[in-house]
C-alpha positions in Angstrom: 84.5 117.6 87.2 85.7 120.9 86.9 88.2 122.6 89.0 86.0 125.0 90.5 83.6 121.9 91.9 86.7 119.8 92.8 88.4 122.4 95.0 85.1 123.3 96.9 84.9 119.5 97.6 88.4 119.4 98.9 87.0 122.0 101.3 84.3 119.8 102.0 84.1 117.2 105.2 85.2 114.0 103.4 82.1 111.8 102.6 82.7 108.7 104.7 85.7 106.9 106.6 88.0 107.9 104.5 88.7 111.4 106.4 91.9 110.7 107.8 93.4 110.6 104.7 96.0 107.8 103.0 99.1 106.9 104.6 102.3 109.0 102.6 104.7 106.7 104.1 104.3 103.2 101.6 104.7 105.7 98.6 107.4 107.4 99.8 109.5 104.4 101.0 108.9 103.3 97.4 110.4 105.9 96.0 113.8 105.4 98.1 113.9 102.1 97.2 113.5 102.9 93.7 116.3 105.5 94.6 118.7 103.1 96.2 118.2 100.1 93.5 119.0 102.8 90.2 122.2 104.0 92.5 123.3 100.4 92.4 123.2 99.3 89.5 126.5 98.6 87.4 128.2 101.7 85.8 127.2 99.5 82.5 123.5 99.7 82.3 123.2 102.9 84.2 122.4 106.8 82.5 125.0 109.6 83.5 126.5 110.0 87.2 125.4 107.2 90.1 123.8 110.4 91.9 122.2 112.2 89.9 118.9 110.4 89.2 118.4 109.6 92.4 119.4 112.5 94.0 116.5 114.0 91.6 114.1 111.8 92.8 114.2 112.4 96.4 114.8 116.3 96.3 111.2 115.8 94.1 109.7 113.6 97.1 110.9 116.1 99.7 108.8 118.8 97.8 105.6 116.3 97.9 106.7 115.9 101.7 106.5 119.2 102.8 102.8 119.1 101.4 101.6 116.0 103.0 104.2 114.5 105.4 102.5 112.2 107.3 98.8 112.2 105.4 97.6 112.8 102.2 95.1 115.8 102.8 96.2 118.6 100.5 97.4 118.7 96.7 98.0 121.6 94.6 98.0 121.2 90.6 101.6 121.6 91.5 101.9 118.8 93.8 100.1 117.0 91.5 102.4 118.0 88.4 105.4 117.3 90.7 104.4 114.1 91.5 103.5 112.5 88.6 107.4 114.3 87.3 108.3 111.9 90.2 106.8 108.8 88.8 108.0 109.8 85.4 111.3 110.3 86.1 111.6 106.6 87.8 109.9 105.1 84.7 112.4 106.6 82.0 115.2 106.1 83.9 113.7 102.2 84.0 113.6 101.9 80.1 116.5 103.6 80.3 118.3 101.3 82.2 116.8 98.6 80.0 117.7 99.8 77.3 121.2 99.6 78.2 121.1 95.9 79.3 119.9 94.9 76.4 122.7 96.2 74.8 125.0 94.5 76.9 123.4 90.8 75.7 126.0 90.5 72.9 129.1 90.9 74.8 130.6 87.2 75.6 132.3 88.8 78.5 129.4 89.9 80.2 128.8 88.6 84.0 126.1 86.5 84.1 125.8 87.2 88.1 126.0 90.7 87.0 123.1 90.7 84.3 121.1 88.7 86.4 121.5 91.2 89.4 121.2 94.1 86.9 117.9 92.9 85.9 115.9 92.0 88.8 116.7 96.0 89.9 115.6 97.4 86.3 112.0 94.9 86.9 111.9 96.2 90.6 112.0 99.7 89.8 109.9 99.5 86.9 107.0 97.8 89.2 107.4 101.0 91.8 107.8 103.3 89.1 104.3 102.4 87.3 102.7 101.3 90.8 103.6 105.6 91.5 102.2 106.5 88.6 98.9 104.3 88.6 98.4 105.5 92.8 98.7 108.9 90.9 96.5 109.3 88.0 93.4 107.4 88.9 90.8 109.0 89.9 91.7 112.2 90.0 94.9 111.2 92.7 95.1 110.0 96.2 93.7 113.0 98.0 90.7 113.3 95.9 89.8 109.4 96.1 89.1 110.1 100.2 88.5 114.0 99.6 86.1 113.9 96.8 82.3 112.1 96.9 81.8 109.4 94.1 79.8 111.8 91.7 82.4 114.1 91.4 85.4 111.8 91.0 86.6 112.1 87.5 85.8 108.5 85.5 88.3 105.5 86.8 91.2 104.0 85.0 91.1 100.6 86.7 88.1 98.3 87.8 88.9 96.8 90.8 87.6 93.6 91.6 86.2 96.0 95.6 84.3 97.8 93.0 82.0 94.6 91.3 81.5 92.2 95.1 78.1 94.2 95.9 75.9 91.4 94.5 78.1 88.4 96.1 77.8 86.7 100.0 77.6 89.2 102.6 81.2 88.7 104.1 82.5 89.7 100.5 80.0 92.3 100.0 81.1 93.6 103.2 84.8 95.3 101.7 82.8 96.5 98.4 83.3 100.1 97.0 79.2 100.5 97.7 78.9 99.1 101.2 82.3 100.0 102.9 83.1 103.4 101.1 86.3 101.1 99.3 89.0 103.3 97.6 92.3 101.9 96.5 95.6 102.5 98.2 99.2 102.7 97.4 99.1 99.1 98.2 96.2 98.3 95.9 98.6 99.8 93.1 101.8 97.9 93.8 99.9 94.8 93.9 98.1 95.9 90.1 102.0 96.8 89.3 103.7 93.7 90.7 101.7 91.0 89.0 101.4 92.9 85.6 105.2 92.9 85.5 104.9 89.1 86.5 102.1 88.0 84.4 102.8 90.4 81.7 98.5 91.0 81.6 95.8 92.5 84.2 94.9 89.8 86.6 92.5 90.8 89.1 92.0 94.6 88.3 90.7 95.6 84.7 92.3 99.2 82.6 89.6 101.3 81.3 91.0 104.4 80.0 93.0 104.5 76.6 95.8 105.8 79.0 95.5 103.2 81.7 95.7 100.3 78.9 98.5 101.9 76.8 100.6 102.4 80.1 99.8 98.5 81.9 100.7 97.5 78.0 104.0 99.5 78.4 104.7 98.2 81.6 103.9 94.2 80.8 106.3 94.5 77.3 109.3 95.9 79.4 108.8 93.4 81.7 109.0 90.5 79.3 112.2 91.9 77.8 113.7 91.7 81.3 112.5 88.4 82.4 112.7 86.5 78.7 115.5 87.8 77.0 117.5 89.5 80.3 117.0 86.5 82.9 117.5 84.0 79.7 121.0 85.3 79.1 122.2 85.6 82.3 121.1 82.2 84.0 122.9 81.0 80.5 126.0 82.6 80.8 125.6 81.2 84.7 125.0 77.8 83.3 127.7 77.9 80.9 130.2 78.5 83.5 130.5 82.3 82.0 130.4 85.6 85.2 
């Protein structure tokens, strides 16, 4: 879909019951939670002053709230770029924190409790950051998914179970993409991110594009390092009486 047709589509009435626009509150709360989680990280696994990264995240969030305070009804190239930069900032801070956390593992004096809490915070921040990025990238973003007809949407990056429920029993088919005009919201991407970080692989939602596969692979690898190395080291320290 080219930019002119996209602009025309966003000026038209939405194609089905998606007219209200997606709620801004769930992703906004997720950003605040990620900022708080990073700000409360121990100094050894935090890059730079405590409030610099969370402050940047909240500033970017305020800019996005100015565009869509309660409902995701409009976007520009700049607002989409800011949203992607915000998600990438959270992910970059998370991966930096993970690297610093891994660097502390050989330290015999490292507290098992601190390692465990830090690992949980890093894991949670990763879930949020990747959920935000998935939400912004797939099918042109949250505004396009609500305002553009399916024929004009960019190719999907992920296939949800609702996208293939048309041939099932009536009560399941009723909520399918074709029957009900279903479109994923932030909660769906947050669940996908959570399960990818828990199972270290896709569960019920399959990546379709190369970028989707690369992002999910990066997230699963980071979660694997956090779970197997950091948590195992922390539990070992606690079991051995350290910390």
